[in-house]
Residue, then its C-alpha position, 0 to 999 in steps of 0.5 A: m346373378d343380378p348385382k342388386k340381389l346381393a346388395t340387397a341380402i347383403v344390407n339386410k343381412n339375409v344369410p340364406k338368401i346371399r347363399s342361394l345366389v353366390e353357394g357352388k359358382n365362382f366368380e373368381g376372374k369376373d370382369d365387373g371384379g363384384v362391384l354392386h352398382y347402383d344409384h343412390e339419392a341422384s348419383k352415382y356409386y358401388d359397393t364390391a360384395a366384399s365392401l358391404a360384406v366387411e359394412s355388414g359385421n356378419i363374419e357369415i357374410l364375409k366368408l361366403i364373399v370369399n369363399a365364392g372367390f368375388d374381388l377382395d382389393a375391388t373398391t368402393y366409390p367415390l370412397e375408393e376404399t377396399p374391403l380389408t381399409i372398410a375392416r381394419k377402419a371398423k377395427r374389425n381383426d377378425m374380419v382383416q385376418i378373413l380378407l387377408e387370408g382370402g388373398a386379398t393385398d396389404n397395403 
């Protein structure tokens, strides 16, 4: 799976593309933990599949990512936020619930 394609699909809320990239695959325990690296304005940033899904505000996308087994506790850089933190800041209790049910650690 190409992380850049997945990140782009999530940001663009392209559910069919996300589904084609993740359904039937299990990303649980993968070395990268769902981290999607990219360069932005000559600086290094990274997000995770789950953090981008939360930022998209789309429940269906978040469920696809959770069900595919991506790491729900991996943090973004440089802010070092978990998807759960992002969902709580956005007051998205529906997403908080999905993340907790999917196994996110509640700190």
